[in-house]
N, C-alpha and C positions, 0 to 999 in steps of 0.2 A: 133458314138461310145459311147457317153455318154448315149444315150437312150438304147443302147445294154447292157451297165453295169447295169443300174437300172431296166430294164424290163426283161432281160434274165439271165445275169450272176449272179446278186445278188439273185433272188429267187432260182435259180438252186443251188448256193453255200450254201444257208441256208438249203435247203432240204438235201444236201450232209452232212452238219454238223450234222443235226438231225440223219441221218442214221448212221454216224460214232459214234455218242454218243450212240445210242441205241443198235447197234450190235456188235461193237468191244470192247475188254476188256478195261474197264475204270480204274480198279485198280486190282492189283494182290498181292498175298502174298503166299510164298512157303518156306517150310523148309525140308531139307533132314536129316534123322537120319540114321547114318551108322550102318551096321550090326555088330553083334558079335556073340558069341556062343549061346546066349539065344534068340536073336531076328533077324528077317530078315531085309534087307534094307527097310526103310519106307520113306514115303513122305507125308507131309501135305500141302495141297494147296487150296487156295480160290481165286477165280476170279469172278469179277462182271462186267457186262455191264450196261449201263445206263438203259436199259429196266429191268434188274434184280433189280436195286435200286428202280426204279419206281413201280415195282410190288411186292417189298419185297420178292424176290425169291433168297435167298443166299443158296449155297451149298458147304459144306466142303468136299473135296475129300481127303481120307486117303487111302494110299496103303501100301503093304508089311506087316510088323509086327503090324502096327497100323490099319489095315483094320477093318472097323466097320460092325457090324451086322445091319440089317434093323432098329431095335429099337435104337441102338446107333447112327445110321445116322440120325434119326429123332431128337433125343435129340441134337446132334451136330449142325444140321442146325438151330435149335431154338437158340442155344448158340451163333451162328455167325449171327443172324438176325439183320439187321441194325435198328436203332430207326426210329420211324414214321416221325421225323423231316427230316431225310435224304431222305426218300421216298417222302415227299412233295417237298423238294428242288429239287430232280431229275425231278419230274413232272413239276415243274415251269420252270426248265431249258429247258426241251424239248418243252413246250408250247411256250416259248419265242423265241427259235431258229426256231420253226415252223412259228411263227408270222413274221419272217424276210422276208417272201414272200410279205408282205404288200406293200413295195415300188413299186412293179410291178403295183399296182392299182392306183398310184398317177401320174397325168399327168405332173406336173411340175418337171423337171429334178432336180433342186436344192433341192426341198422339198423332193423328193424321196431319193436322196442321203443322205440328213441330217437324215431322218428316218432310213435309212439302217446303217448309222454310229452308231446311238444310239442304235439300235438293236444289232449290232455286238459287241459294247463295253459291253452292258449289258450281252450279251450272254457269252462273254469271262470272265466277272467277275463271273457269275453264275457257269460256268464250273470250274473256279479255286476254288471257295468256296466249290462246291460239291466235288471236288477232295480232298481238304484239310480235309473236315469233313469225308469223306470216309476213307482216310488214317489214320486219327487220331483214328477212330473206329477200323481200322485194327490193329493199334498198340496195342490197348487194347486186342484184340483177341490174338495177337501174344504173348504178355506178359503172358497171361494165359496159352497158350499151351507150351510156353518154360519153364515156371515154372513147369508145369506137366512134361515136358520132361526131366528135370534134375533128376527125380526119376527113369528114365529108365536105366537099366544097361549099355546100349551102350553110354549114354551121361552123366553118373553120374560124377560130379565133374568139369564139364565144365561150364564156365560162359557164358551160352547162352543168359542170360537176357540182356546182353549188346550188343547183335548182332541183335536186333530186326530190326534196320534200314536196315540191309543187306537183309532182306527177303521180305520187302515191297516196292512196286514200283507203279508208275502211269503207266497205260496201254497205248497202242497205240491209243485207242479210244479217250482218253483225249487230247493227243498231236495233232492228226490229226484234230480233231473237233476244238480245239483252234487255230491251224495254219489256218484253213479255215476261221474262223470268223475274225481273224486278217488280213488276205489277203483281205477279203471283206471290212473291214473298210478302209484299205489303198486305195483300188481302188475307194471307193466311196468318200473319202476325196479328192482325185485327181479330180474326176468328179465335186464335189462341188466348189473346187478352180478354176478350169478351166472354169466352167460355169459362175462363178462370174466375172472373168476377162473379158469374152466375153460380159456379160451384161453391165459392167461398162466401156467399151472401150470408150475413149474420142472421141468426135465428129470428131475431126480433123484426127483421125486415121481410120474413117469410109472409106470403099471402095468407090472410086470415080465412078461416073456414067460413063459407057462405051460410052456415046454419043460422036460423033465426033465434031470437030470445026464447028462453024456456017459458 
């Protein structure tokens, strides 16, 4: 069972974590602007996956009365582009999670489990830091758009600037990837502790030889 955890479950789990990080929404932000006599219902939304962050490929989606022309869309996407530091952080996170398959190449079970725990903890920390930095940047974007939104007839006079926290969320990609690496850490800690107990079993507890009486 211990060998199955370190050589099969652990590498498969890290590959799953990388996939969840790169493909599913990692962070999202959206804001609805109600309709009035002058404007149609509108919605501003921004959603990024880990691959979007790594490739610096952010896209602001605006619908309804705030729909953007191609030229405006290009400028808006430049406005919401994440800093280069966030791109580097996302790349490092993906590489580290991918490196979690390394324990499968280590023959000693305890050593493989220890490496897997270290990779899982480091991966969890990097996922959390990346999410924090991304959400902080989203907050800056949201403040800018909500300040702009207060000049629209449909939202004039509303204190939207204090509602930034309501439109920004961590995505399913973050939570599922984080849950996966934490589960891998727990499984490999159990393997490490169990193998240690087996290795250090007192001589008196060793199984007796099945040889019969003389």
